[in-house]
C-alpha angles and dihedrals in degrees: 000000000000140000105219097159111091095203139070101199140048138186127216125196113224122236102179092252113056119090103160120069131182117232113224095206137055123249132189101209137018089236090067092063119085117187122197131185112217120204108186092183093057093032091232133138116196125193108222124220121241110237093018106053099017144358131218137217132185102047109163097003120133124245115272115216090340096310133102117249092210122120135181120209117196119212090231132019117272107251125238112274093027129100132217110216120193126188136179111221117173131187108254097242140110114213101172113113113199110199121223109256091002126138120291116238111179094201091058094051093046091052089055090050092045094050092051090049089052091051089051090051090048091054092047090053092054091048091051088061093053128091108260134191121244119270110276096021119128118252109272123231120260123270118274116260120281092254091055097047098039114131091357135109125248116247138161132243129220091281092049095252119142118259134172113255128193114230121240108271115261091013124132088250091055092049091049092053092047091051089051097048112111097170098073115053091210089066133048113036092000090070093061119086097336136108125195142113123290122212132172102231149353094274091058092045089057089062094060122103123241088220091070112128091234114060095193119093125186112204117195098206144348094248105350128015112273098021090120097245097098128091149137116317134176135197113252102209093189096058122079099147108059116114121236106252096180093238118051102006125049125183113212123212093262093051098264119150116226110194127192118246111217147125130219127011129013114238125219091221090064087070095049100263107156099192092207099116087239104078116062103246099182098107093044093051094046089052092047093051094044090053093048092051094045087083125081088236103038118239116240115250124215115200119209119203129347103308115209114228120197094177135016123291115221135229108187104190109147114228110256087006100092132075101191144044122256107223125200116188130189116227116224126324112343097009105154143057137324132193131182097185138061099274138125110246098213133029138135135253088217114101122249115271116255113249114195089214146174090175099031134025097200141026133212114270108195128057151182105034121148128189115201123190091347122150116216111197136182119191093225129024090216090068117103089233123148137180101224140001139222094282092080127097125175096015124163135192116194122185091344130149128221117198120187090334136104127223101229134347102209145339139170088238139344121212130192099353114161132194112184126176093344133147122224120187140163104007122136126219123012115342089209125017128175141142096244134010125210119183097340108167127191115171134161095006132140121224112185134172093348142117124265123320121208123013135166134173097203128034132322112214127187090351120158122194102170140146094019135142114226113182139160096000131151099216140036123294088220124021116167146149109217132007137194107184111349126168121201102166144144093013129143116227119186133180098331119167097233138028109299096222123034118176133172097038113179090010095299118163116251109204129164098017127162116194100167138153099001127146118224113194104185126198114262090255092050093046089052093049110093089197097055119099122176092208123055116190124201134208107304151092139235089059120154122199107171139149097005125148122208132177089218133008120337122206137008103214102166091121098048114116118249111282089004097118127075108191140163149131093035118149124210136174118280111278092017131107130242087207137019089229129021107265093202108035138035128186139183097051123155119221118232108273114235092022127237133139105252099061096025115138109266121243104229109169136051085250112036119179122199113200097174124057100151096180135020115284096010098164148239129183131218123223119252116295090247088073086080088078084073103038129028096222145351126225120204116194124196113205094157127108098253140044115289119219113212119198129194118234116283111288093018133098146196116252109274092016131097122252117288091009120138131227121208137233119204122230109281094016136101140205132209116218124204133174119265101173142330097303106015143073136208122208136200 
């Protein structure tokens, strides 16, 4: 195949009749063709839609007798005076993989060469539209930076190099640049159809008189022109009480109130926040937050740059006293907050709520704050710096970044705290630590090269920590004492220094736990250690461990209560154990010598095998019938030399037997036990 055409575009003049047009160049895919309708009279260029405004044929076909077979068919004829412009624009990529010593297909190789030729043509077409120096001229220097050439004309020095040139004052060029200026609020749109006074900064605005005939004031900057903090203000003649907040309300020397005119979000730069990690932005951020929360429905705040806080900022939103969410959004890369001392970034001036106890002595006092796309940074991970404190309830972080900083150091309890699609990196110690957790959710986050993640010393209730990445960390992802409904599922754990999940610390009860469909990629040393388990389960029941994959062992379940573990379909490395003890079967038990119900050996697995029955009617005892809510049946096997007596739990019975009466299993036999009613068993 060949590429004989030397162009990648073509124009066709409309005549009001023609709908089918021949393309002079080849193309591989319909998506490589862009079709525009040009209307010189209206000065418009419209991109047409494939399948709606036109169709294509000939994609991928070779040239025929030196001509492309491609055609474009418009839905309606192109009118007189209008032009159809067609261009081939391809992605600059090469996706053909030629295997060493593989078969040779000429068409495949020719397509690769043809594609490269087309890309070269595409580049040449773009260059033909560029401003070029004359043949023989030296290469000119690059344009000055955007900051140096903003609102200026382009000129040339004695060597022909481009330089920024200021227009002649009061010239048409000067007026055109002023109308195009969007950085100074006194220019651009403000010059059209508006009167008013123009000043450079807030300090100058405060010298104005409220009796001025024009009530509109255009301020070019908060501190200096162009710093982004300026805007359109107007005198409010009816207000003589509002306080100057240095952002949206300015009080002039004669008591006038200048109020910012705006729609949408509040900007941190309006209040003088620099966001450069050099200027202390604490006062500015506090003022911006207070202003946003002065409304019944809080105004959203947009933070520019990385604002340095030297003390806490406050969100005072009384619990059960708000009806909206206060949203703080980071603008661009790095939009957020920075600390270089051991402080908590956000707190509240409201007092803790009074909790009558006995479990807690205080309650959170501020609620419904959400951070979106905000970056929280501490200068040093060794600092005891935190993002928020125990005063918060119903707090969310969405697509945020935490660098060298922890979320919270301690709290009696945390309730409804959410981390969604965030990135945590570089902190030491626990990222989040509390006594109890209620409805704490962390999903789709990335923890990398950090300390521990979530820890509690009491009980975690309705807590979901799912779909996260946890890699290269020094402490556990989960470390807790008690649980009452906890999900740690569908996470990816890689090369962490300690077990990833540790439950039942200090003897706490782990009930209602789901650890399902996680991947545990252990370090080579951990995978080779037969005693290392990435999951440590505590005393408890209602624990699910299913569908996990580990490159070594999986779970240490030595402390789990009998019948407390539901497990299956886990995959571990060859020669390693899914569990430290079999959750379903136990063998080698000795029946209670001398028999009897009270001290009989307990049946603790779905399949329980007795290998020692020294004398006739040595005894075993089933669990309570209610255990059948967890397992469908229990099998007791007697491999001892004598008959085994099997008792029900105290106060229960076998169908057809009296209460607390045993049945027997002969040597070498077994029985299956199933629930009949609330206090009785049947056996087969």
